[in-house]
C-alpha positions in Angstrom: 0.0 0.0 0.0 1.6 3.2 -1.2 -0.1 6.5 -0.5 1.2 10.0 -1.0 1.4 10.4 2.8 2.5 7.1 4.4 1.0 8.3 7.7 -2.4 7.6 6.1 -1.8 3.9 5.6 -3.6 2.9 8.7 -6.8 4.5 7.4 -6.6 2.5 4.2 -5.7 -0.6 6.1 -8.7 -0.2 8.4 -11.1 0.4 5.5 -9.8 -2.8 3.8 -9.9 -4.9 6.9 -13.5 -3.8 7.7 -14.7 -4.2 4.1 -15.7 -0.6 4.0 -17.0 0.9 0.8 -15.9 4.5 1.5 -13.3 6.5 3.4 -14.7 9.7 4.8 -12.0 12.4 5.0 -11.3 16.0 4.1 -7.9 14.8 3.1 -8.9 13.8 -0.5 -5.5 14.4 -2.1 -3.8 11.8 0.0 -6.2 9.0 -1.1 -5.8 8.8 -5.0 -8.7 7.3 -6.8 -6.5 4.8 -8.7 -5.2 3.3 -5.5 -8.6 3.2 -3.8 -10.1 1.5 -6.9 -7.8 -1.5 -6.4 -9.6 -2.1 -3.1 -13.1 -1.2 -4.2 -13.1 2.0 -2.1 -14.2 5.5 -2.7 -13.3 8.7 -0.9 -15.8 11.3 0.2 -15.6 14.4 2.2 -17.7 14.5 5.4 -20.0 17.0 3.7 -20.6 14.7 0.7 -21.0 11.7 2.9 -23.6 13.4 5.1 -25.7 14.7 2.2 -25.7 11.2 0.8 -27.0 9.9 4.1 -29.7 12.5 4.2 -30.7 11.5 0.7 -31.4 8.0 1.9 -34.2 9.1 4.1 -34.8 12.9 4.3 -37.7 12.5 6.7 -35.7 10.5 9.2 -32.7 12.9 8.8 -34.8 15.9 9.8 -36.4 13.9 12.7 -32.9 13.0 13.9 -31.7 16.6 13.5 -34.6 18.0 15.5 -34.1 15.4 18.2 -30.4 16.4 18.4 -31.5 20.0 18.8 -33.8 19.1 21.7 -31.0 17.2 23.4 -28.4 19.9 23.0 -28.0 21.5 26.4 -24.7 23.2 27.0 -25.2 25.6 25.4 -28.7 25.3 24.1 -28.9 26.2 20.4 -31.8 26.5 18.1 -31.9 24.8 14.7 -30.5 27.8 12.9 -27.6 28.2 15.3 -26.7 24.5 14.8 -26.9 25.0 11.0 -24.5 27.9 11.3 -22.2 25.8 13.4 -22.3 23.1 10.7 -21.4 25.7 8.1 -18.5 27.1 10.1 -17.1 23.5 10.4 -17.0 22.8 6.7 -20.5 21.2 6.3 -22.0 23.9 4.1 -23.9 21.5 1.8 -25.2 19.5 4.7 -26.5 22.6 6.5 -28.1 23.9 3.3 -29.8 20.6 2.7 -31.1 20.3 6.2 -32.3 23.9 6.1 -34.2 23.3 2.9 -35.9 20.3 4.5 -37.0 22.2 7.6 
């Protein structure tokens, strides 16, 4: 297993060992598609992965999001504050998708 950054080998090894289909990382450049193809793997950013998960069941995703808001205590945040937090942390598409579903 040769990757651009040898320090990422454990991530690829874990994905192979667990028969994963996708590696979720913002570090796309260090997981070249041609190497991942050899193991039947894809790479996705957290934002892409989460929007794909929401696509599977948008109703359940909104239900889970609202439940998360209700359980958020310290500090308490409303749904728009949580969406802003997601955006600030690199999950722009996820936040926009959830916002559109509200």
